[in-house]
C-alpha positions in Angstrom: 96.1 107.2 104.6 98.1 105.2 107.1 96.9 102.1 108.7 98.0 100.7 112.2 99.0 97.2 113.1 99.3 94.9 116.1 101.0 91.7 117.0 100.6 89.5 120.0 101.7 86.9 122.4 100.9 83.2 122.9 98.7 84.0 125.8 96.0 85.2 123.4 96.0 81.8 121.6 94.9 80.1 124.8 91.7 82.1 124.8 90.8 80.8 121.3 88.1 78.1 121.3 89.5 74.6 120.7 87.6 74.0 117.4 89.8 76.7 115.7 93.0 74.9 116.8 92.9 72.7 113.7 95.9 71.5 111.7 96.2 71.5 107.9 94.2 68.6 106.7 91.0 68.0 104.7 89.4 70.6 107.0 91.9 73.3 106.1 89.4 75.3 104.0 86.9 75.5 106.8 89.8 76.3 109.2 90.8 79.3 107.3 87.2 80.5 106.9 86.6 80.1 110.6 89.8 81.9 111.5 88.9 84.9 109.2 85.4 85.2 110.7 86.2 84.5 114.4 89.7 85.7 114.9 90.3 88.3 112.1 86.7 89.5 112.7 85.9 90.0 109.1 84.0 88.2 106.3 85.8 85.3 104.6 86.0 85.7 100.8 83.3 83.7 99.0 85.7 81.7 96.9 88.5 81.2 99.4 88.1 77.4 99.4 88.5 77.4 95.6 91.7 79.5 95.8 93.1 77.1 98.4 92.3 74.1 96.2 94.1 75.9 93.3 97.2 76.7 95.3 97.4 73.2 96.7 97.0 71.7 93.2 99.9 73.7 91.9 102.1 72.2 94.6 101.9 74.6 97.5 101.7 73.4 101.1 98.7 74.4 103.2 99.5 76.4 106.3 97.5 76.8 109.4 96.2 80.4 109.5 97.6 80.8 113.0 101.2 79.8 111.9 102.3 83.4 111.8 105.6 83.5 113.7 108.1 85.8 111.9 105.4 87.2 109.5 104.0 90.6 109.4 101.1 90.3 111.9 98.4 91.6 109.5 98.8 88.5 107.2 96.6 85.4 107.4 98.8 82.6 105.9 97.2 80.4 103.3 100.0 78.4 101.6 103.8 78.1 101.3 105.7 77.1 98.2 108.8 75.0 97.9 111.1 78.0 98.2 109.3 79.0 101.5 107.4 81.9 100.1 104.1 82.4 101.9 100.9 83.5 100.2 98.2 85.0 102.4 95.4 87.5 102.9 96.0 91.0 104.2 93.8 92.2 107.0 94.0 96.0 107.1 93.5 97.3 110.7 91.2 100.1 109.7 89.8 99.0 106.4 86.5 100.5 105.3 83.4 98.2 105.6 83.1 95.8 102.8 86.7 96.1 101.6 88.0 92.9 100.0 91.0 91.1 101.6 93.9 91.5 99.2 96.0 88.5 98.3 99.7 89.1 99.2 103.1 87.5 99.3 104.6 87.8 102.8 108.2 89.1 102.7 110.8 89.9 105.3 110.1 93.6 105.0 106.4 93.4 104.5 104.1 92.3 101.7 103.9 92.3 97.9 100.4 92.7 96.5 99.5 89.7 94.3 95.8 90.7 93.6 93.2 93.0 95.1 91.0 90.1 96.0 90.6 86.3 95.8 88.5 86.2 92.7 91.0 88.3 90.8 93.9 86.0 91.8 92.0 82.9 90.8 91.2 84.5 87.4 94.8 85.4 86.8 96.1 81.9 87.6 93.6 80.3 85.3 94.5 82.7 82.4 98.2 82.0 82.9 97.5 78.2 82.9 95.5 78.6 79.7 98.2 80.6 78.0 100.9 77.9 78.5 102.1 75.9 75.5 100.6 72.8 77.0 97.1 73.1 75.8 96.0 69.9 77.7 96.9 71.5 81.0 93.6 72.0 82.9 94.4 70.8 86.4 94.1 74.3 88.0 91.0 75.1 86.1 89.4 71.8 87.4 90.6 72.6 90.9 88.9 76.0 90.8 85.5 74.2 90.2 82.5 76.5 90.1 84.6 79.6 90.7 86.7 79.0 87.7 83.6 78.6 85.4 82.2 81.9 86.7 85.5 83.8 86.4 87.0 82.5 83.1 86.0 80.6 80.0 88.7 78.2 79.0 90.2 79.2 75.6 89.3 82.9 76.0 92.9 83.9 75.9 93.5 82.3 72.5 90.1 83.4 71.2 90.8 87.0 72.1 93.7 87.2 69.6 95.7 89.1 72.1 99.2 87.7 71.8 100.7 89.2 74.9 99.7 87.6 78.2 100.4 90.8 80.2 98.2 92.9 77.9 95.4 90.4 78.3 95.7 90.4 82.1 95.5 94.2 82.2 92.6 94.4 79.8 90.5 91.4 80.9 91.5 90.6 84.5 92.6 93.6 86.4 95.6 95.7 87.5 98.6 93.9 89.0 101.8 95.6 90.3 104.2 93.1 88.7 102.4 93.3 85.3 102.5 97.1 85.3 106.1 97.1 86.2 107.0 94.7 83.4 105.1 97.0 81.0 107.3 99.9 82.1 110.4 97.8 81.6 109.3 96.8 78.1 108.8 100.4 77.1 112.3 101.2 78.3 113.7 98.2 76.4 112.0 99.6 73.3 113.5 103.0 73.9 110.1 104.6 74.6 110.8 106.7 77.7 107.7 108.7 77.4 105.4 105.6 77.5 107.4 104.3 80.4 106.7 107.5 82.4 103.1 107.6 81.4 102.6 104.0 82.6 104.5 104.8 85.8 102.4 107.8 86.5 99.2 105.7 85.9 100.6 103.2 88.4 100.4 105.8 91.1 96.7 106.7 90.7 95.3 106.8 94.2 92.3 104.6 93.5 94.4 101.8 91.9 96.3 100.4 94.9 95.2 102.5 97.9 97.4 102.2 100.9 100.4 100.8 99.1 103.6 102.7 98.7 105.2 100.5 96.0 103.8 102.4 93.0 105.4 105.7 94.1 108.7 104.0 95.0 108.8 102.4 91.5 107.8 105.7 89.8 110.7 107.4 91.6 113.1 104.9 90.0 111.5 105.7 86.6 111.9 109.5 87.1 115.6 109.1 88.2 116.3 107.0 85.1 115.0 109.7 82.8 117.0 112.4 84.5 114.3 114.0 86.7 116.1 113.8 90.0 114.0 116.4 91.9 110.7 114.7 90.9 112.2 111.3 91.7 113.0 112.5 95.2 109.4 113.8 95.7 107.9 110.5 94.5 110.1 108.5 96.9 109.0 110.8 99.8 105.4 110.2 98.7 106.0 106.5 98.9 107.3 106.8 102.4 104.1 108.4 103.5 102.5 105.0 103.1 103.2 102.2 105.5 106.8 101.1 104.9 105.8 97.5 104.8 103.9 98.2 101.5 107.0 99.4 99.6 107.7 96.0 98.1 111.4 96.4 98.9 113.7 97.4 101.7 113.1 100.8 103.3 116.7 101.8 102.6 116.2 101.6 98.9 113.4 104.1 98.9 115.0 106.3 101.6 118.0 106.6 99.3 115.9 107.9 96.5 114.2 110.3 98.9 117.7 111.6 100.0 117.0 110.6 103.6 119.4 109.1 105.9 118.2 107.9 109.3 116.2 111.0 110.2 112.8 109.4 109.6 113.7 106.4 111.7 114.8 108.6 114.5 111.7 110.7 114.2 109.5 107.6 114.5 111.4 106.3 117.5 110.8 109.7 119.1 107.1 109.6 118.3 106.6 106.1 119.9 108.5 107.1 123.1 106.5 108.0 126.3 107.6 111.6 125.9 106.4 111.6 122.3 103.0 110.2 123.1 102.6 112.8 126.0 103.5 115.6 123.6 100.9 114.5 121.1 98.2 114.3 123.7 99.2 117.7 125.1 98.8 119.2 121.6 95.1 118.0 121.7 95.4 114.9 119.6 92.8 112.3 120.5 94.4 109.6 122.7 92.9 106.8 120.5 94.5 108.3 117.4 97.8 108.6 119.2 97.6 104.9 119.9 96.7 104.1 116.3 99.6 106.2 115.1 102.0 104.4 117.5 100.9 101.0 116.2 101.5 102.2 112.6 104.9 103.6 113.5 105.9 100.4 115.3 105.0 98.4 112.2 107.2 100.7 110.1 110.1 100.2 112.4 109.6 96.4 112.4 109.6 96.4 108.6 113.1 97.9 108.4 114.7 94.8 110.0 111.8 92.4 109.6 111.6 92.1 113.4 107.8 91.7 113.5 107.6 89.5 116.6 109.7 92.0 118.7 107.0 94.6 118.5 103.8 92.5 118.5 102.9 93.0 122.2 103.1 96.7 122.2 101.3 97.0 118.9 98.4 94.9 120.3 98.3 97.1 123.4 98.0 100.2 121.1 95.0 98.7 119.3 93.4 97.8 122.5 93.9 101.4 123.8 92.3 102.7 120.6 89.2 100.5 121.1 90.0 97.9 118.4 89.8 94.9 120.6 89.2 92.5 117.7 92.3 93.7 115.9 94.4 93.4 119.0 93.3 89.8 119.5 93.9 89.0 115.9 97.5 90.2 115.7 98.3 88.4 119.0 97.0 85.1 117.8 99.6 82.3 117.2 99.3 78.6 117.0 
């Protein structure tokens, strides 16, 4: 399933009520919650303020949720670390009701999934702190407050007698792309190609990371490594059916595995042209769906070069044309 996206211009920011124009300070937690509810038009995660406290405690700088220049317009920024990497929440344009906001790392070409939701990410951080050699380290656990107590019992990692942190995370916390990929690499290092392929195939289960193309792109690399070139090509093409900004790498890397040159880029450019839109409507496609498709295509194109801000205005117009006024306003909002 493909999801559309929109960005916007500073004009929309002027329409936002002054109370939401706050700067990162002691009110940062309520600022993010207000932004998610009023601007992103969805429910703020229950333990968002605890996650923000944890991220700030581990040295990350709080960001205004409206500080989104140069970022994929579906991301709500939370913090930035010393290397400039932004952690945020992903607002899918057409998410089903009640879907959690995933925690992501914003990258030039899109996003990397850190956790399916806020609670899962807090849980992981606390386990990783508890697994360090410094047994006295509890600052993140303390920062997580009530959420930490609900999600994790300090000392459980050691008491579990599971010696491998990644194994514990997968068994006790949840599925994480980077952890599954490390598991595959360990299998290869041990010369166990069969287990590597089994884990890679598991990674692509449709209900594991819905909407993300990364699992299929990674699986394509696995298949190529074990000499299954034809299947590798098919997996790469499956990855490119998802939004390109979910590939976890540059589009060109997966396109190479799919044996595609620029034909898909040219196809998309044709689809978002006036002539392409008219042709779709002529064929009987609902105009609202045509607009949603165009928004998704524009986001794909932006991900190739990381030129998010260049496409934001037209993407916002597409969402408005499709009747998603809240989404249009959200992607347009900038401090």
